[in-house]
C-alpha positions as a printed NumPy array, in Angstrom:
array([[ 22.422,  51.876,  15.51 ],
       [ 21.777,  52.346,  19.216],
       [ 19.56 ,  49.258,  19.332],
       [ 22.18 ,  47.117,  17.639],
       [ 24.924,  48.319,  19.988],
       [ 22.745,  47.689,  23.059],
       [ 21.615,  44.251,  21.817],
       [ 25.064,  42.79 ,  21.164],
       [ 26.696,  44.596,  24.107],
       [ 29.455,  46.516,  22.289],
       [ 31.735,  48.626,  24.443],
       [ 31.056,  52.341,  23.642],
       [ 34.78 ,  52.999,  23.725],
       [ 35.427,  50.475,  20.964],
       [ 35.382,  53.003,  18.117],
       [ 36.555,  50.552,  15.516],
       [ 33.666,  48.141,  16.2  ],
       [ 31.185,  51.016,  16.207],
       [ 32.491,  52.194,  12.868],
       [ 32.134,  48.714,  11.363],
       [ 28.559,  48.432,  12.623],
       [ 27.714,  51.827,  11.192],
       [ 29.229,  50.801,   7.848],
       [ 27.135,  47.625,   7.763],
       [ 24.003,  49.628,   8.496],
       [ 24.801,  52.123,   5.736],
       [ 25.389,  54.983,   8.184],
       [ 29.034,  55.756,   7.489],
       [ 30.237,  59.03 ,   6.053],
       [ 30.688,  57.602,   2.58 ],
       [ 27.202,  56.003,   2.605],
       [ 25.641,  59.248,   3.859],
       [ 27.263,  61.313,   1.155],
       [ 26.214,  58.79 ,  -1.5  ],
       [ 22.55 ,  59.066,  -0.508],
       [ 22.397,  62.893,  -0.765],
       [ 20.44 ,  64.297,  -3.654],
       [ 22.232,  66.335,  -6.334],
       [ 22.794,  69.898,  -5.099],
       [ 22.072,  69.076,  -1.443],
       [ 24.507,  70.325,   1.216],
       [ 25.861,  67.701,   3.591],
       [ 25.12 ,  68.255,   7.267],
       [ 27.779,  69.908,   9.369],
       [ 29.614,  67.389,  11.465],
       [ 31.145,  67.932,  14.868],
       [ 34.83 ,  68.662,  14.391],
       [ 35.654,  67.245,  17.806],
       [ 34.345,  63.723,  16.998],
       [ 37.081,  61.137,  17.236],
       [ 38.253,  59.448,  14.053],
       [ 36.35 ,  56.288,  13.175],
       [ 33.292,  57.082,  15.335],
       [ 29.839,  57.447,  13.966],
       [ 29.36 ,  61.116,  13.017],
       [ 26.759,  63.001,  15.051],
       [ 25.279,  66.202,  13.508],
       [ 25.418,  69.408,  15.508],
       [ 21.867,  70.384,  14.718],
       [ 18.986,  68.89 ,  12.818],
       [ 18.243,  70.661,   9.53 ],
       [ 14.814,  72.168,   9.122],
       [ 12.203,  69.896,   7.536],
       [ 11.143,  72.621,   5.135],
       [ 14.671,  72.826,   3.719],
       [ 14.612,  69.134,   2.741],
       [ 12.976,  67.923,  -0.442],
       [  9.641,  66.093,  -0.188],
       [ 11.02 ,  62.833,  -1.519],
       [ 14.332,  61.121,  -1.033],
       [ 15.451,  63.248,   1.912],
       [ 17.782,  61.811,   4.55 ],
       [ 16.945,  62.488,   8.19 ],
       [ 19.546,  62.344,  10.942],
       [ 18.232,  61.738,  14.47 ],
       [ 20.281,  62.779,  17.534],
       [ 21.515,  60.013,  19.798],
       [ 19.594,  61.318,  22.808],
       [ 16.308,  60.895,  20.858],
       [ 16.876,  57.122,  20.382],
       [ 15.414,  54.679,  22.908],
       [ 17.89 ,  52.013,  23.886],
       [ 16.381,  48.562,  24.527],
       [ 17.184,  46.893,  27.809],
       [ 19.099,  43.621,  27.412],
       [ 17.237,  40.341,  27.945],
       [ 18.082,  38.568,  31.17 ],
       [ 20.021,  35.343,  30.594],
       [ 20.109,  34.204,  34.203],
       [ 16.775,  32.339,  34.092],
       [ 17.261,  28.648,  34.672],
       [ 15.9  ,  26.16 ,  32.205],
       [ 13.8  ,  24.542,  34.915],
       [ 11.923,  27.805,  35.545],
       [ 10.617,  28.027,  31.982],
       [  7.056,  26.84 ,  31.448],
       [  5.677,  25.798,  28.075],
       [  2.044,  26.176,  27.123],
       [  2.064,  23.386,  24.485],
       [  3.358,  19.806,  24.813],
       [  6.503,  18.874,  22.945],
       [  6.109,  16.962,  19.683],
       [  7.339,  13.391,  19.54 ],
       [ 10.481,  12.813,  17.533],
       [  9.8  ,  11.247,  14.153],
       [ 12.054,   8.416,  12.933],
       [ 14.254,   9.317,  10.019],
       [ 13.454,   6.166,   8.072],
       [ 10.091,   4.664,   9.009],
       [  9.966,   0.901,   8.36 ],
       [  7.877,   0.044,   5.325],
       [  5.176,  -2.528,   5.961],
       [  3.29 ,  -4.416,   3.284],
       [ -0.427,  -3.906,   3.157],
       [ -2.392,  -6.826,   4.616],
       [ -3.44 ,  -9.278,   1.925],
       [ -7.166,  -9.769,   1.476],
       [ -8.388, -12.955,  -0.134],
       [-10.746, -12.919,  -3.099],
       [-13.164, -15.253,  -1.345],
       [-15.222, -13.917,   1.598],
       [-12.884, -14.03 ,   4.639],
       [-15.654, -14.993,   7.074],
       [-16.631, -18.113,   5.085],
       [-13.427, -18.895,   3.206],
       [-12.639, -22.089,   5.125],
       [-16.17 , -23.449,   4.671],
       [-16.184, -22.482,   0.993],
       [-12.881, -24.221,   0.327],
       [-14.04 , -27.339,   2.151],
       [-17.105, -27.525,  -0.09 ],
       [-15.004, -26.922,  -3.207],
       [-12.459, -29.622,  -2.451],
       [-14.407, -32.322,  -0.612],
       [-16.34 , -35.24 ,  -2.007],
       [-19.585, -36.722,  -0.707],
       [-19.353, -40.416,   0.166],
       [-21.83 , -42.733,   1.977],
       [-19.557, -43.425,   4.93 ],
       [-21.42 , -41.747,   7.789],
       [-23.617, -43.274,  10.495],
       [-26.252, -45.852,   9.546],
       [-29.283, -44.255,   7.923],
       [-31.991, -45.792,  10.115],
       [-34.878, -44.313,   8.163],
       [-33.679, -45.688,   4.847],
       [-32.879, -49.021,   6.468],
       [-36.442, -49.428,   7.849],
       [-37.929, -48.447,   4.497],
       [-35.966, -51.083,   2.612],
       [-36.695, -53.746,   5.229],
       [-40.42 , -53.001,   5.041],
       [-40.293, -53.393,   1.265],
       [-38.622, -56.746,   1.675],
       [-35.427, -55.763,  -0.113],
       [-32.361, -57.931,   0.261],
       [-29.645, -55.878,   1.992],
       [-26.056, -56.587,   0.979],
       [-24.811, -53.693,   3.123],
       [-26.234, -51.206,   5.563],
       [-27.197, -47.824,   4.108],
       [-25.186, -44.984,   5.579],
       [-25.604, -41.229,   5.667],
       [-23.515, -39.164,   3.209],
       [-20.559, -37.207,   4.577],
       [-17.898, -35.001,   3.002],
       [-14.277, -36.069,   2.992],
       [-10.92 , -34.838,   1.681],
       [ -9.15 , -38.198,   1.83 ],
       [ -9.196, -38.603,  -1.945],
       [ -6.856, -35.65 ,  -2.389],
       [ -6.908, -32.456,  -4.434],
       [ -5.191, -31.456,  -7.639],
       [ -4.813, -27.71 ,  -8.257],
       [ -4.128, -26.485, -11.81 ],
       [ -2.625, -22.972, -11.603],
       [ -2.612, -20.823, -14.738],
       [  0.513, -18.643, -15.085],
       [ -0.553, -16.919, -18.306],
       [ -0.471, -13.191, -18.973],
       [ -4.106, -12.729, -18.018],
       [ -3.492, -14.14 , -14.527],
       [ -0.515, -11.964, -13.623],
       [ -2.599,  -9.644, -11.357],
       [ -3.674, -12.735,  -9.369],
       [ -0.317, -14.445,  -8.769],
       [ -0.341, -13.582,  -5.075],
       [ -3.95 , -14.75 ,  -4.713],
       [ -3.048, -18.039,  -6.383],
       [ -0.101, -18.575,  -4.055],
       [ -2.163, -17.78 ,  -0.958],
       [ -4.96 , -20.09 ,  -2.056],
       [ -2.568, -22.968,  -2.761],
       [ -1.109, -22.529,   0.734],
       [ -4.563, -22.586,   2.344],
       [ -5.52 , -25.686,   0.387],
       [ -2.371, -27.404,   1.65 ],
       [ -3.238, -26.551,   5.258],
       [ -6.819, -27.758,   4.764],
       [ -6.324, -30.957,   2.78 ],
       [ -2.74 , -31.714,   3.823],
       [  0.435, -31.258,   1.818],
       [  0.63 , -34.942,   0.912],
       [ -2.941, -34.914,  -0.435],
       [ -2.353, -31.792,  -2.524],
       [ -0.98 , -31.981,  -6.064],
       [ -0.141, -28.62 ,  -7.684],
       [  0.557, -28.291, -11.399],
       [  1.379, -25.051, -13.186],
       [  0.667, -24.28 , -16.834],
       [  0.244, -21.458, -19.311],
       [ -2.692, -21.423, -21.7  ],
       [ -3.847, -25.024, -21.169],
       [ -2.262, -27.873, -19.184],
       [ -2.835, -30.442, -21.934],
       [  0.642, -30.473, -23.519],
       [  2.811, -28.774, -20.87 ],
       [  2.224, -28.682, -17.114],
       [  4.081, -29.646, -13.978],
       [  4.904, -28.814, -10.36 ],
       [  8.345, -27.302, -10.987],
       [ 10.068, -24.986, -13.43 ],
       [  8.741, -24.551, -16.946],
       [ 11.461, -26.604, -18.594],
       [ 10.343, -29.643, -16.531],
       [  6.714, -29.536, -17.662],
       [  5.256, -32.563, -19.394],
       [  1.914, -33.645, -20.853],
       [ -0.999, -33.531, -18.435],
       [ -1.713, -36.506, -16.193],
       [ -4.936, -36.644, -14.138],
       [ -4.84 , -37.422, -10.399],
       [ -5.9  , -40.731,  -8.791],
       [ -9.62 , -41.635,  -8.928],
       [-11.917, -39.681,  -6.637],
       [ -9.756, -36.564,  -6.359],
       [-11.095, -33.065,  -6.882],
       [ -9.46 , -31.026,  -9.663],
       [ -9.579, -27.274,  -8.971],
       [ -8.623, -25.047, -11.926],
       [ -7.455, -21.461, -11.22 ],
       [ -7.545, -19.794, -14.622],
       [ -9.16 , -17.01 , -16.629],
       [ -9.388, -19.294, -19.729],
       [ -8.063, -16.456, -21.88 ],
       [-10.784, -13.943, -20.89 ],
       [ -8.264, -11.374, -19.618],
       [ -6.115, -11.618, -22.733],
       [ -8.426,  -9.839, -25.138],
       [-11.272, -12.354, -25.294],
       [ -9.261, -15.27 , -26.734],
       [-11.146, -17.916, -24.711],
       [-12.377, -19.804, -27.785],
       [ -8.776, -20.326, -28.972],
       [ -8.197, -23.107, -26.41 ],
       [-11.671, -24.626, -26.4  ],
       [-10.617, -27.955, -27.931],
       [ -7.666, -28.352, -25.556],
       [ -9.824, -27.708, -22.503],
       [-12.411, -30.181, -23.7  ],
       [ -9.688, -32.81 , -23.923],
       [ -8.381, -31.956, -20.442],
       [-11.84 , -32.278, -18.886],
       [-12.378, -35.564, -20.733],
       [ -9.158, -36.96 , -19.237],
       [-10.191, -35.817, -15.776],
       [-13.629, -37.398, -15.928],
       [-12.261, -40.626, -17.434],
       [ -9.937, -40.941, -14.418],
       [-12.945, -40.783, -12.062],
       [-12.306, -37.22 , -10.906],
       [-14.471, -34.112, -10.886],
       [-13.255, -30.766, -12.276],
       [-14.203, -27.342, -10.929],
       [-13.045, -23.9  , -12.091],
       [-12.52 , -20.628, -10.214],
       [-12.507, -17.732, -12.687],
       [-11.54 , -14.152, -11.664],
       [-14.06 , -12.623, -14.074],
       [-17.787, -11.832, -13.925],
       [-20.169, -14.535, -15.07 ],
       [-21.426, -12.338, -17.925],
       [-18.059, -12.839, -19.666],
       [-17.95 , -16.635, -19.421],
       [-18.254, -18.419, -22.78 ],
       [-21.067, -20.904, -23.17 ],
       [-18.748, -23.815, -23.91 ],
       [-16.971, -23.308, -20.563],
       [-20.201, -23.342, -18.541],
       [-21.36 , -26.475, -20.35 ],
       [-18.002, -28.195, -19.848],
       [-17.752, -28.125, -16.029],
       [-18.992, -26.253, -12.931],
       [-17.639, -22.692, -12.877],
       [-17.587, -20.241,  -9.958],
       [-16.603, -16.586,  -9.816],
       [-13.4  , -16.083,  -7.828],
       [-14.712, -13.049,  -5.992],
       [-16.348, -11.902,  -2.748],
       [-19.784, -12.67 ,  -4.166],
       [-19.058, -16.434,  -4.049],
       [-20.539, -17.921,  -0.888],
       [-21.264, -21.423,   0.346],
       [-24.759, -21.196,  -1.165],
       [-23.275, -20.565,  -4.625],
       [-20.95 , -23.555,  -4.183],
       [-23.859, -25.841,  -3.195],
       [-25.815, -24.692,  -6.245],
       [-22.868, -25.212,  -8.62 ],
       [-22.026, -28.7  ,  -7.328],
       [-25.559, -30.004,  -7.062]])
């Protein structure tokens, strides 16, 4: 009681406030009488205590007269140690902190998308795509060694032999599979189509979307605008981004005849097909490997694998 009064700075003459504090602490007359054991005599109170003040006993009862358990002790006021109030005059500038203050955290941190990582090796992606899409033509500098060899043999030269070089001027057609098995790779397909456009040029890039096979329905726009497949102009590279039904429960053989017809149309037009499959090579069906060059659309595909597949 004394500590509470000293802490909040109650005026000792305010008997009403003291009585309320004592009641809250369970030290009023009614609370004291309620805590006495049956048959126990209440302590004698000073008759001269003003009304409403906390009762102070005249003398402390002997400890031997109290029961061992549940007894209620009353301590004289002079035996209590009153705490000294805390000084409030210290300026804020005089306080020193031992730890640095924590930085305020924003209530709603902006959500950022995780950086997209391509399926092809990032360090050699540009070179790999150039090998996939380009075509070798004899349009480089004059091959002096071959020229001397043919002259020494006495061959009649209708044109000068030239060194082979790779070019993208014939254009690229990209067939993008939108089937159920390719749903996890939609973003990779979109990113790859964008990179092909920046590498070969938007005017040299022809993108057609399909589901299942592009033979009967494919096109560059919405599904309701799709028509029967038409191969690109002669010399173009045809890049197929599809799982060929491998990710749909092993139904690759269901579309074998349609894919054979598509590849036949591509080769008849003077173009060369190539497939990127997001599946390990152990799952590729034999008819697909025999039909056209196939590469794994994964980090294991390097320029050396592309050279081997196209040679």
